[in-house]
ZADO-1210 file (C-alpha; in nm, 4 decimals, padded with zeros to 6 digits):
<atoms>
<atom x="-01.3201" y="01.5187" z="-02.3594" code="MET" pos="1"/>
<atom x="-01.0889" y="01.2328" z="-02.4546" code="THR" pos="2"/>
<atom x="-01.1361" y="00.9074" z="-02.6488" code="PHE" pos="3"/>
<atom x="-00.9972" y="00.5899" z="-02.4913" code="LEU" pos="4"/>
<atom x="-01.0139" y="00.3857" z="-02.8161" code="THR" pos="5"/>
<atom x="-01.0251" y="00.6411" z="-03.0987" code="PRO" pos="6"/>
<atom x="-00.9596" y="00.3911" z="-03.3799" code="LEU" pos="7"/>
<atom x="-01.2840" y="00.2123" z="-03.2924" code="ALA" pos="8"/>
<atom x="-01.4671" y="00.5153" z="-03.4317" code="ALA" pos="9"/>
<atom x="-01.4046" y="00.3682" z="-03.7777" code="LEU" pos="10"/>
<atom x="-01.7188" y="00.1634" z="-03.7102" code="VAL" pos="11"/>
<atom x="-01.9084" y="00.4838" z="-03.7860" code="ALA" pos="12"/>
<atom x="-01.8203" y="00.4406" z="-04.1549" code="LEU" pos="13"/>
<atom x="-02.1006" y="00.1842" z="-04.1650" code="ALA" pos="14"/>
<atom x="-02.3373" y="00.4816" z="-04.1370" code="ALA" pos="15"/>
<atom x="-02.2861" y="00.5325" z="-04.5111" code="LEU" pos="16"/>
<atom x="-02.4618" y="00.2061" z="-04.5917" code="LEU" pos="17"/>
<atom x="-02.8269" y="00.3014" z="-04.5223" code="PRO" pos="18"/>
<atom x="-02.8189" y="00.6218" z="-04.7360" code="PRO" pos="19"/>
<atom x="-02.6342" y="00.4379" z="-05.0116" code="ALA" pos="20"/>
<atom x="-02.8906" y="00.1565" z="-05.0079" code="ALA" pos="21"/>
<atom x="-03.1754" y="00.4099" z="-05.0069" code="ALA" pos="22"/>
<atom x="-03.0336" y="00.5987" z="-05.3029" code="LEU" pos="23"/>
<atom x="-02.9787" y="00.2776" z="-05.4965" code="LEU" pos="24"/>
<atom x="-03.3353" y="00.1665" z="-05.4246" code="GLY" pos="25"/>
<atom x="-03.4786" y="00.5063" z="-05.5257" code="ARG" pos="26"/>
<atom x="-03.2922" y="00.4964" z="-05.8562" code="SER" pos="27"/>
<atom x="-03.4361" y="00.1541" z="-05.9353" code="ARG" pos="28"/>
<atom x="-03.7885" y="00.2564" z="-05.8346" code="VAL" pos="29"/>
<atom x="-03.7604" y="00.5726" z="-06.0443" code="SER" pos="30"/>
<atom x="-03.6655" y="00.3650" z="-06.3471" code="ALA" pos="31"/>
<atom x="-03.9705" y="00.1442" z="-06.2965" code="ILE" pos="32"/>
<atom x="-04.2002" y="00.4453" z="-06.2491" code="ARG" pos="33"/>
<atom x="-04.0777" y="00.5995" z="-06.5707" code="ARG" pos="34"/>
<atom x="-04.1399" y="00.2739" z="-06.7503" code="THR" pos="35"/>
<atom x="-04.4945" y="00.2533" z="-06.6157" code="LEU" pos="36"/>
<atom x="-04.5592" y="00.6244" z="-06.6590" code="GLY" pos="37"/>
<atom x="-04.6295" y="00.6800" z="-06.2908" code="LEU" pos="38"/>
<atom x="-04.5986" y="01.0165" z="-06.1221" code="ARG" pos="39"/>
<atom x="-04.2829" y="01.0459" z="-05.9018" code="PRO" pos="40"/>
<atom x="-04.3372" y="01.0737" z="-05.5223" code="PRO" pos="41"/>
<atom x="-04.2512" y="01.3778" z="-05.3107" code="ALA" pos="42"/>
<atom x="-03.8821" y="01.4606" z="-05.3071" code="ALA" pos="43"/>
<atom x="-03.8393" y="01.3737" z="-04.9361" code="ARG" pos="44"/>
<atom x="-04.0437" y="01.0535" z="-04.9468" code="SER" pos="45"/>
<atom x="-03.8565" y="00.7550" z="-04.7958" code="GLY" pos="46"/>
<atom x="-03.5531" y="00.9503" z="-04.6727" code="LEU" pos="47"/>
<atom x="-03.6391" y="00.9626" z="-04.3023" code="ALA" pos="48"/>
<atom x="-03.5695" y="00.5964" z="-04.2238" code="ALA" pos="49"/>
<atom x="-03.2219" y="00.5839" z="-04.3868" code="PRO" pos="50"/>
<atom x="-03.1294" y="00.9116" z="-04.2213" code="ALA" pos="51"/>
<atom x="-03.2310" y="00.7828" z="-03.8785" code="LEU" pos="52"/>
<atom x="-03.0439" y="00.4549" z="-03.9349" code="ALA" pos="53"/>
<atom x="-02.7314" y="00.6414" z="-04.0474" code="ALA" pos="54"/>
<atom x="-02.7429" y="00.8679" z="-03.7415" code="ALA" pos="55"/>
<atom x="-02.7866" y="00.5669" z="-03.5125" code="GLY" pos="56"/>
<atom x="-02.4882" y="00.3839" z="-03.6622" code="ILE" pos="57"/>
<atom x="-02.2770" y="00.7003" z="-03.6413" code="ALA" pos="58"/>
<atom x="-02.3581" y="00.7276" z="-03.2698" code="LEU" pos="59"/>
<atom x="-02.2614" y="00.3624" z="-03.2189" code="LEU" pos="60"/>
<atom x="-01.9288" y="00.4364" z="-03.3846" code="GLY" pos="61"/>
<atom x="-01.8763" y="00.7315" z="-03.1532" code="ALA" pos="62"/>
<atom x="-01.9625" y="00.5105" z="-02.8542" code="ALA" pos="63"/>
<atom x="-01.7093" y="00.2503" z="-02.9696" code="ALA" pos="64"/>
<atom x="-01.4385" y="00.5162" z="-02.9416" code="ALA" pos="65"/>
<atom x="-01.5251" y="00.5371" z="-02.5664" code="GLN" pos="66"/>
<atom x="-01.5509" y="00.9131" z="-02.5173" code="PRO" pos="67"/>
<atom x="-01.4811" y="01.0234" z="-02.1611" code="VAL" pos="68"/>
<atom x="-01.5592" y="01.3623" z="-02.0145" code="LEU" pos="69"/>
<atom x="-01.2833" y="01.4549" z="-01.7688" code="GLU" pos="70"/>
<atom x="-01.2938" y="01.7250" z="-01.5080" code="ARG" pos="71"/>
<atom x="-00.9593" y="01.8672" z="-01.4036" code="HIS" pos="72"/>
<atom x="-00.8798" y="02.0926" z="-01.1143" code="ALA" pos="73"/>
<atom x="-00.5667" y="02.2765" z="-01.0109" code="SER" pos="74"/>
<atom x="-00.4786" y="02.2596" z="-00.6440" code="GLU" pos="75"/>
<atom x="-00.2271" y="02.4412" z="-00.4339" code="ARG" pos="76"/>
<atom x="00.0449" y="02.2278" z="-00.2748" code="VAL" pos="77"/>
<atom x="00.3249" y="02.2896" z="-00.0339" code="ARG" pos="78"/>
<atom x="00.6675" y="02.3640" z="-00.1729" code="LYS" pos="79"/>
<atom x="00.8522" y="02.3632" z="00.1604" code="ASP" pos="80"/>
<atom x="00.7340" y="02.0216" z="00.2876" code="ALA" pos="81"/>
<atom x="00.7449" y="01.6676" z="00.1505" code="GLU" pos="82"/>
<atom x="00.6794" y="01.3234" z="00.2969" code="ALA" pos="83"/>
<atom x="00.8359" y="00.9859" z="00.2246" code="LEU" pos="84"/>
<atom x="00.6539" y="00.6694" z="00.3349" code="PHE" pos="85"/>
<atom x="00.9095" y="00.3911" z="00.3855" code="VAL" pos="86"/>
<atom x="00.7373" y="00.0517" z="00.3873" code="ILE" pos="87"/>
<atom x="00.9130" y="-00.2563" z="00.5267" code="ASP" pos="88"/>
<atom x="00.8865" y="-00.5367" z="00.2696" code="THR" pos="89"/>
<atom x="01.0921" y="-00.8016" z="00.4468" code="SER" pos="90"/>
<atom x="00.9628" y="-01.1602" z="00.4695" code="ARG" pos="91"/>
<atom x="00.8136" y="-01.1120" z="00.8171" code="SER" pos="92"/>
<atom x="00.5742" y="-00.8507" z="00.6716" code="MET" pos="93"/>
<atom x="00.3955" y="-01.1419" z="00.4979" code="ALA" pos="94"/>
<atom x="00.2713" y="-01.2616" z="00.8378" code="ALA" pos="95"/>
<atom x="-00.1031" y="-01.2684" z="00.9020" code="SER" pos="96"/>
<atom x="-00.3443" y="-01.4020" z="01.1634" code="ALA" pos="97"/>
<atom x="-00.4829" y="-01.6655" z="00.9238" code="THR" pos="98"/>
<atom x="-00.4068" y="-01.7785" z="00.5728" code="LEU" pos="99"/>
<atom x="-00.6754" y="-01.5476" z="00.4312" code="THR" pos="100"/>
<atom x="-00.6324" y="-01.2522" z="00.6682" code="SER" pos="101"/>
<atom x="-00.4677" y="-00.9274" z="00.5538" code="PRO" pos="102"/>
<atom x="-00.0924" y="-00.9478" z="00.5908" code="THR" pos="103"/>
<atom x="00.1143" y="-00.6925" z="00.7755" code="ARG" pos="104"/>
<atom x="00.2173" y="-00.5522" z="00.4386" code="LEU" pos="105"/>
<atom x="-00.1467" y="-00.5224" z="00.3296" code="ASP" pos="106"/>
<atom x="-00.2274" y="-00.3298" z="00.6449" code="ARG" pos="107"/>
<atom x="00.0816" y="-00.1127" z="00.6114" code="ALA" pos="108"/>
<atom x="-00.0179" y="-00.0161" z="00.2560" code="ILE" pos="109"/>
<atom x="-00.3718" y="00.0735" z="00.3647" code="GLU" pos="110"/>
<atom x="-00.2329" y="00.2755" z="00.6541" code="ALA" pos="111"/>
<atom x="00.0033" y="00.4619" z="00.4212" code="ALA" pos="112"/>
<atom x="-00.2865" y="00.5555" z="00.1914" code="ALA" pos="113"/>
<atom x="-00.4946" y="00.6754" z="00.4859" code="GLN" pos="114"/>
<atom x="-00.2097" y="00.8772" z="00.6359" code="LEU" pos="115"/>
<atom x="-00.1176" y="01.0321" z="00.3028" code="ARG" pos="116"/>
<atom x="-00.4773" y="01.1548" z="00.2729" code="ALA" pos="117"/>
<atom x="-00.4383" y="01.3363" z="00.6051" code="SER" pos="118"/>
<atom x="-00.1758" y="01.5689" z="00.4515" code="ILE" pos="119"/>
<atom x="-00.3293" y="01.6261" z="00.1046" code="PRO" pos="120"/>
<atom x="-00.1290" y="01.9391" z="00.0219" code="ASP" pos="121"/>
<atom x="00.2080" y="01.7780" z="00.1010" code="VAL" pos="122"/>
<atom x="00.3797" y="01.5980" z="-00.1921" code="PRO" pos="123"/>
<atom x="00.4387" y="01.2396" z="-00.0834" code="SER" pos="124"/>
<atom x="00.6439" y="00.9477" z="-00.2111" code="GLY" pos="125"/>
<atom x="00.7010" y="00.5787" z="-00.1406" code="ILE" pos="126"/>
<atom x="01.0158" y="00.3782" z="-00.0710" code="ALA" pos="127"/>
<atom x="01.0593" y="00.0143" z="00.0288" code="THR" pos="128"/>
<atom x="01.2962" y="-00.1258" z="00.2900" code="LEU" pos="129"/>
<atom x="01.4693" y="-00.4559" z="00.3595" code="THR" pos="130"/>
<atom x="01.8426" y="-00.4265" z="00.4209" code="ASP" pos="131"/>
<atom x="01.8448" y="-00.1251" z="00.1868" code="ARG" pos="132"/>
<atom x="01.6054" y="00.1460" z="00.0776" code="VAL" pos="133"/>
<atom x="01.4839" y="00.1770" z="-00.2812" code="LEU" pos="134"/>
<atom x="01.2477" y="00.4426" z="-00.4224" code="PRO" pos="135"/>
<atom x="00.9164" y="00.3385" z="-00.5732" code="ASP" pos="136"/>
<atom x="00.7752" y="00.6891" z="-00.6148" code="LEU" pos="137"/>
<atom x="00.9415" y="01.0221" z="-00.5456" code="LEU" pos="138"/>
<atom x="00.7148" y="01.2767" z="-00.3717" code="PRO" pos="139"/>
<atom x="00.4248" y="01.3755" z="-00.5994" code="VAL" pos="140"/>
<atom x="00.1157" y="01.5891" z="-00.5580" code="THR" pos="141"/>
<atom x="-00.1397" y="01.3404" z="-00.6966" code="ASP" pos="142"/>
<atom x="-00.2912" y="01.1128" z="-00.4280" code="PRO" pos="143"/>
<atom x="-00.4190" y="00.8729" z="-00.6961" code="ALA" pos="144"/>
<atom x="-00.0640" y="00.8110" z="-00.8182" code="SER" pos="145"/>
<atom x="00.0486" y="00.7483" z="-00.4616" code="PHE" pos="146"/>
<atom x="-00.2316" y="00.5002" z="-00.3947" code="ASP" pos="147"/>
<atom x="-00.1768" y="00.3222" z="-00.7256" code="GLY" pos="148"/>
<atom x="00.1946" y="00.2689" z="-00.6641" code="VAL" pos="149"/>
<atom x="00.1375" y="00.1641" z="-00.3027" code="ALA" pos="150"/>
<atom x="-00.1228" y="-00.0975" z="-00.3927" code="ARG" pos="151"/>
<atom x="00.0326" y="-00.2326" z="-00.7133" code="ARG" pos="152"/>
<atom x="00.4099" y="-00.1895" z="-00.6884" code="ALA" pos="153"/>
<atom x="00.4941" y="-00.2634" z="-00.3246" code="VAL" pos="154"/>
<atom x="00.5597" y="-00.6350" z="-00.2671" code="ALA" pos="155"/>
<atom x="00.7301" y="-00.8658" z="-00.0222" code="ILE" pos="156"/>
<atom x="01.1120" y="-00.8725" z="-00.0512" code="GLU" pos="157"/>
<atom x="01.1162" y="-00.5933" z="-00.3037" code="SER" pos="158"/>
<atom x="01.3996" y="-00.5029" z="-00.2974" code="PRO" pos="159"/>
<atom x="01.5270" y="-00.8540" z="-00.2242" code="PRO" pos="160"/>
<atom x="01.7723" y="-00.8649" z="00.0675" code="PRO" pos="161"/>
<atom x="02.1345" y="-00.9246" z="-00.0165" code="ARG" pos="162"/>
<atom x="02.1597" y="-01.2108" z="00.2340" code="ASP" pos="163"/>
<atom x="01.8416" y="-01.4139" z="00.2748" code="GLN" pos="164"/>
<atom x="01.9916" y="-01.6507" z="00.5309" code="SER" pos="165"/>
<atom x="01.9543" y="-01.3956" z="00.8129" code="ILE" pos="166"/>
<atom x="01.6904" y="-01.1470" z="00.9300" code="ARG" pos="167"/>
<atom x="01.6673" y="-00.9009" z="00.6443" code="ALA" pos="168"/>
<atom x="01.5269" y="-00.5849" z="00.8014" code="THR" pos="169"/>
<atom x="01.7969" y="-00.3330" z="00.8844" code="THR" pos="170"/>
<atom x="01.6896" y="00.0139" z="00.9928" code="TYR" pos="171"/>
<atom x="02.0452" y="00.1333" z="00.9422" code="ALA" pos="172"/>
<atom x="01.9481" y="00.1535" z="00.5753" code="ALA" pos="173"/>
<atom x="01.7328" y="00.4579" z="00.6603" code="LEU" pos="174"/>
<atom x="02.0547" y="00.6605" z="00.6480" code="SER" pos="175"/>
<atom x="02.0384" y="00.6182" z="00.2691" code="GLU" pos="176"/>
<atom x="01.7350" y="00.8474" z="00.2590" code="VAL" pos="177"/>
<atom x="01.9600" y="01.1440" z="00.3342" code="ALA" pos="178"/>
<atom x="02.1935" y="01.0650" z="00.0436" code="SER" pos="179"/>
<atom x="01.9416" y="00.9364" z="-00.2080" code="GLY" pos="180"/>
<atom x="01.7906" y="01.2640" z="-00.3366" code="ASN" pos="181"/>
<atom x="01.4464" y="01.1596" z="-00.2182" code="TYR" pos="182"/>
<atom x="01.3466" y="01.5183" z="-00.1382" code="PHE" pos="183"/>
<atom x="01.3556" y="01.8390" z="-00.3379" code="GLU" pos="184"/>
<atom x="01.6174" y="02.0901" z="-00.2183" code="PRO" pos="185"/>
<atom x="01.3383" y="02.3417" z="-00.1487" code="ALA" pos="186"/>
<atom x="01.1741" y="02.1025" z="00.0997" code="ALA" pos="187"/>
<atom x="01.2850" y="02.2250" z="00.4402" code="THR" pos="188"/>
<atom x="01.0447" y="01.9872" z="00.6169" code="ARG" pos="189"/>
<atom x="01.1246" y="01.6294" z="00.5227" code="ARG" pos="190"/>
<atom x="00.8868" y="01.3874" z="00.6911" code="ILE" pos="191"/>
<atom x="00.9978" y="01.0220" z="00.6964" code="VAL" pos="192"/>
<atom x="00.7182" y="00.7783" z="00.7861" code="VAL" pos="193"/>
<atom x="00.8336" y="00.4214" z="00.8575" code="LEU" pos="194"/>
<atom x="00.5733" y="00.1407" z="00.8452" code="LEU" pos="195"/>
<atom x="00.7199" y="-00.1829" z="00.9779" code="THR" pos="196"/>
<atom x="00.6652" y="-00.4732" z="01.2169" code="ASP" pos="197"/>
<atom x="00.9662" y="-00.3675" z="01.4234" code="GLY" pos="198"/>
<atom x="01.1492" y="-00.6953" z="01.3670" code="GLU" pos="199"/>
<atom x="01.4917" y="-00.5601" z="01.2784" code="SER" pos="200"/>
<atom x="01.8545" y="-00.6379" z="01.3291" code="ASN" pos="201"/>
<atom x="02.0238" y="-00.4373" z="01.6083" code="PRO" pos="202"/>
<atom x="01.9841" y="-00.0644" z="01.5487" code="VAL" pos="203"/>
<atom x="02.2500" y="00.2059" z="01.5908" code="ASP" pos="204"/>
<atom x="02.0123" y="00.4958" z="01.6461" code="GLY" pos="205"/>
<atom x="02.2892" y="00.7506" z="01.6838" code="ALA" pos="206"/>
<atom x="02.4293" y="00.6705" z="01.3406" code="ARG" pos="207"/>
<atom x="02.0883" y="00.7034" z="01.1751" code="ILE" pos="208"/>
<atom x="02.0252" y="01.0260" z="01.3669" code="ALA" pos="209"/>
<atom x="02.3474" y="01.1666" z="01.2255" code="GLY" pos="210"/>
<atom x="02.2069" y="01.1250" z="00.8748" code="ALA" pos="211"/>
<atom x="01.8443" y="01.2250" z="00.9437" code="LEU" pos="212"/>
<atom x="01.9118" y="01.5239" z="01.1674" code="GLU" pos="213"/>
<atom x="01.6180" y="01.7466" z="01.2612" code="PRO" pos="214"/>
<atom x="01.8496" y="02.0398" z="01.1923" code="ALA" pos="215"/>
<atom x="01.8502" y="01.9298" z="00.8274" code="LYS" pos="216"/>
<atom x="01.4702" y="01.9336" z="00.8196" code="GLY" pos="217"/>
<atom x="01.4066" y="01.5633" z="00.8834" code="TYR" pos="218"/>
<atom x="01.1059" y="01.4598" z="01.0921" code="ARG" pos="219"/>
<atom x="01.0537" y="01.0944" z="01.1838" code="PHE" pos="220"/>
<atom x="00.7420" y="00.8881" z="01.2584" code="VAL" pos="221"/>
<atom x="00.7301" y="00.5087" z="01.2991" code="ALA" pos="222"/>
<atom x="00.4178" y="00.2899" z="01.2914" code="ILE" pos="223"/>
<atom x="00.4368" y="-00.0695" z="01.4082" code="ARG" pos="224"/>
<atom x="00.2172" y="-00.3113" z="01.2106" code="VAL" pos="225"/>
<atom x="00.2319" y="-00.6343" z="01.4094" code="TRP" pos="226"/>
<atom x="00.0326" y="-00.9056" z="01.5815" code="GLY" pos="227"/>
<atom x="00.1580" y="-01.1618" z="01.8276" code="GLY" pos="228"/>
<atom x="-00.0618" y="-01.4405" z="01.6894" code="ASN" pos="229"/>
<atom x="00.0525" y="-01.4023" z="01.3291" code="GLU" pos="230"/>
<atom x="00.2436" y="-01.6475" z="01.1132" code="ALA" pos="231"/>
<atom x="00.4076" y="-01.6491" z="00.7728" code="VAL" pos="232"/>
<atom x="00.2294" y="-01.9004" z="00.5509" code="TYR" pos="233"/>
<atom x="00.4133" y="-02.0913" z="00.2811" code="GLY" pos="234"/>
<atom x="00.2935" y="-02.1847" z="-00.0651" code="SER" pos="235"/>
<atom x="00.1437" y="-02.5028" z="00.0820" code="ASP" pos="236"/>
<atom x="-00.0819" y="-02.2962" z="00.3092" code="GLY" pos="237"/>
<atom x="00.1003" y="-02.4047" z="00.6252" code="LYS" pos="238"/>
<atom x="00.2827" y="-02.1749" z="00.8715" code="PRO" pos="239"/>
<atom x="00.6572" y="-02.1569" z="00.8243" code="GLU" pos="240"/>
<atom x="00.8207" y="-02.3120" z="01.1295" code="THR" pos="241"/>
<atom x="01.1289" y="-02.0897" z="01.0967" code="ALA" pos="242"/>
<atom x="00.9326" y="-01.7733" z="01.1799" code="TYR" pos="243"/>
<atom x="00.8393" y="-01.6605" z="01.5299" code="ARG" pos="244"/>
<atom x="00.6866" y="-01.3174" z="01.6095" code="PRO" pos="245"/>
<atom x="00.9296" y="-01.0912" z="01.7942" code="ASP" pos="246"/>
<atom x="00.7546" y="-00.8955" z="02.0720" code="PRO" pos="247"/>
<atom x="01.0499" y="-00.6588" z="02.1208" code="SER" pos="248"/>
<atom x="00.9727" y="-00.4580" z="01.8072" code="GLY" pos="249"/>
<atom x="00.7843" y="-00.1784" z="01.9810" code="LEU" pos="250"/>
<atom x="01.0766" y="-00.1128" z="02.2147" code="ALA" pos="251"/>
<atom x="01.3087" y="-00.1089" z="01.9136" code="VAL" pos="252"/>
<atom x="01.0958" y="00.1511" z="01.7367" code="LEU" pos="253"/>
<atom x="01.0584" y="00.3582" z="02.0532" code="ASP" pos="254"/>
<atom x="01.4371" y="00.3709" z="02.0842" code="GLY" pos="255"/>
<atom x="01.4820" y="00.4585" z="01.7170" code="LEU" pos="256"/>
<atom x="01.2195" y="00.7332" z="01.7349" code="ALA" pos="257"/>
<atom x="01.3788" y="00.8759" z="02.0483" code="ALA" pos="258"/>
<atom x="01.7206" y="00.8856" z="01.8812" code="ALA" pos="259"/>
<atom x="01.5717" y="01.0702" z="01.5819" code="LEU" pos="260"/>
<atom x="01.3591" y="01.3068" z="01.7872" code="GLY" pos="261"/>
<atom x="01.0419" y="01.1518" z="01.6465" code="GLY" pos="262"/>
<atom x="00.7432" y="00.9458" z="01.7543" code="ASN" pos="263"/>
<atom x="00.6495" y="00.5780" z="01.7456" code="ALA" pos="264"/>
<atom x="00.2940" y="00.4438" z="01.7239" code="PHE" pos="265"/>
<atom x="00.1078" y="00.1190" z="01.6663" code="THR" pos="266"/>
<atom x="-00.1321" y="00.0516" z="01.3790" code="GLU" pos="267"/>
<atom x="-00.4279" y="00.1039" z="01.6140" code="SER" pos="268"/>
<atom x="-00.3276" y="00.4699" z="01.6597" code="GLU" pos="269"/>
<atom x="-00.3607" y="00.6005" z="01.3045" code="LEU" pos="270"/>
<atom x="-00.5784" y="00.8905" z="01.4194" code="GLY" pos="271"/>
<atom x="-00.2968" y="01.0122" z="01.6437" code="ALA" pos="272"/>
<atom x="-00.0467" y="00.9568" z="01.3630" code="VAL" pos="273"/>
<atom x="-00.2551" y="01.1731" z="01.1270" code="SER" pos="274"/>
<atom x="-00.2605" y="01.4537" z="01.3804" code="SER" pos="275"/>
<atom x="00.1162" y="01.4227" z="01.4275" code="THR" pos="276"/>
<atom x="00.1780" y="01.4388" z="01.0534" code="LEU" pos="277"/>
<atom x="-00.0335" y="01.7509" z="01.0184" code="ARG" pos="278"/>
<atom x="00.1558" y="01.9074" z="01.3061" code="SER" pos="279"/>
<atom x="00.4930" y="01.8176" z="01.1566" code="LEU" pos="280"/>
<atom x="00.3911" y="01.9564" z="00.8164" code="ALA" pos="281"/>
<atom x="00.2671" y="02.2779" z="00.9747" code="GLY" pos="282"/>
<atom x="00.1850" y="02.5718" z="00.7524" code="GLN" pos="283"/>
<atom x="00.3918" y="02.7069" z="00.4669" code="GLY" pos="284"/>
<atom x="00.3919" y="02.8612" z="00.1187" code="PRO" pos="285"/>
<atom x="00.2061" y="02.6829" z="-00.1572" code="THR" pos="286"/>
<atom x="00.2250" y="02.6732" z="-00.5355" code="VAL" pos="287"/>
<atom x="-00.0392" y="02.5847" z="-00.7914" code="ARG" pos="288"/>
<atom x="00.0000" y="02.2240" z="-00.8957" code="ALA" pos="289"/>
<atom x="-00.0636" y="02.0966" z="-01.2444" code="LYS" pos="290"/>
<atom x="-00.4225" y="01.9970" z="-01.3084" code="GLY" pos="291"/>
<atom x="-00.5074" y="01.6507" z="-01.1892" code="VAL" pos="292"/>
<atom x="-00.8077" y="01.4464" z="-01.2964" code="THR" pos="293"/>
<atom x="-01.0849" y="01.4823" z="-01.0414" code="GLN" pos="294"/>
<atom x="-01.3588" y="01.2809" z="-01.2134" code="SER" pos="295"/>
<atom x="-01.4400" y="01.0923" z="-01.5310" code="ARG" pos="296"/>
<atom x="-01.7798" y="01.0448" z="-01.6908" code="THR" pos="297"/>
<atom x="-01.8138" y="00.7783" z="-01.9595" code="ALA" pos="298"/>
<atom x="-02.0351" y="00.9052" z="-02.2419" code="LEU" pos="299"/>
<atom x="-02.0626" y="00.5749" z="-02.4322" code="ALA" pos="300"/>
<atom x="-02.3765" y="00.4495" z="-02.2492" code="PRO" pos="301"/>
<atom x="-02.5641" y="00.7679" z="-02.3375" code="PHE" pos="302"/>
<atom x="-02.4578" y="00.7461" z="-02.7019" code="LEU" pos="303"/>
<atom x="-02.5625" y="00.3810" z="-02.7221" code="VAL" pos="304"/>
<atom x="-02.9065" y="00.4633" z="-02.5778" code="ALA" pos="305"/>
<atom x="-02.9566" y="00.7439" z="-02.8298" code="ALA" pos="306"/>
<atom x="-02.8367" y="00.5193" z="-03.1131" code="ALA" pos="307"/>
<atom x="-03.0810" y="00.2419" z="-03.0229" code="LEU" pos="308"/>
<atom x="-03.3671" y="00.4920" z="-03.0136" code="LEU" pos="309"/>
<atom x="-03.2798" y="00.6225" z="-03.3605" code="LEU" pos="310"/>
<atom x="-03.2465" y="00.2705" z="-03.5008" code="LEU" pos="311"/>
<atom x="-03.5840" y="00.1796" z="-03.3538" code="LEU" pos="312"/>
<atom x="-03.7452" y="00.4842" z="-03.5124" code="LEU" pos="313"/>
<atom x="-03.5855" y="00.3958" z="-03.8454" code="SER" pos="314"/>
<atom x="-03.7786" y="00.0681" z="-03.8651" code="VAL" pos="315"/>
<atom x="-04.1131" y="00.2021" z="-03.7394" code="VAL" pos="316"/>
<atom x="-04.3559" y="00.2684" z="-04.0248" code="ARG" pos="317"/>
<atom x="-04.5586" y="00.5883" z="-03.9807" code="PHE" pos="318"/>
<atom x="-04.8595" y="00.6427" z="-04.2132" code="PRO" pos="319"/>
<atom x="-04.8043" y="00.9272" z="-04.4562" code="ARG" pos="320"/>
<atom x="-05.0408" y="01.2222" z="-04.4852" code="GLN" pos="321"/>
<atom x="-05.1590" y="01.1029" z="-04.8257" code="GLY" pos="322"/>
<atom x="-05.2778" y="00.7753" z="-04.6761" code="ALA" pos="323"/>
<atom x="-05.5048" y="00.9596" z="-04.4306" code="PHE" pos="324"/>
<atom x="-05.6466" y="01.1692" z="-04.7148" code="GLN" pos="325"/>
<atom x="-05.7211" y="00.8508" z="-04.9149" code="SER" pos="326"/>
<atom x="-05.9076" y="00.7061" z="-04.6193" code="VAL" pos="327"/>
<atom x="-06.1200" y="01.0202" z="-04.5810" code="ARG" pos="328"/>
<atom x="-06.2015" y="01.0297" z="-04.9529" code="LEU" pos="329"/>
<atom x="-06.3068" y="00.6655" z="-04.9486" code="THR" pos="330"/>
<atom x="-06.5450" y="00.7227" z="-04.6581" code="ARG" pos="331"/>
<atom x="-06.7005" y="01.0220" z="-04.8348" code="GLN" pos="332"/>
</atoms>
């Protein structure tokens, strides 16, 4: 169990007020009884209400600290295989069918999350591509970390292209994956998954193949995220006249995949891509990963409910046994 805001538990110090007020009141009443010569009440008389109020306030203080019950689980993950999802973030990936439709980048990110889930025991990372490749997340075992980085850190023109006056996407930059320490040395199966619209500068497939050789463990898959009716919308909500969809992208990716001994797909074929990824990962030795959080249960609502019940009971007046006896004697 962990506390999200532990300092808020200081509110529980207010639980000292009801007992203190009760003790002060009892001391004053005792002084008056002695003055009047009255017999003192039972020792426990009047203590229930302050005790209930104190317990209720203490529970509210505990709820303010936001206790969370976490369940962790250790999973086994591959040590011989890793995957790197390279997401094209060039300006053309901002294209969409309408101003409010998901952009190509939005769809690429969702596809990456879905495909990563198809190989759950393979550590996976994220890199972004324009005219260079930059790492966003090196391969990790936690799918939640992968999804969080994909949805919050990947953005258009990140990294920004060096020259924004020309088409930015350059698949030649994929050669940097081989020299960028993206994979652990123990990973003999290095799966590179490219998500792009296929709108690239001319590609020298042979040069890229020399860097990402299958003999070095590299496996290549490309997914084209593209629509012929899409436009890039400016800040004024109007399509940018300088952009025109390039229908040759699929042929470009087919040629690149062929040069690398891989496969090229479209975004409508994610089921086939998942099967291909599982086949490329194959079977291999696993190690026990560090525990990852599987679920969280917030305990604050339960504590608040219990506290309100105790506070309600503290203000309810129950007749004492002596009162019932007085009533019976009167009737007799």
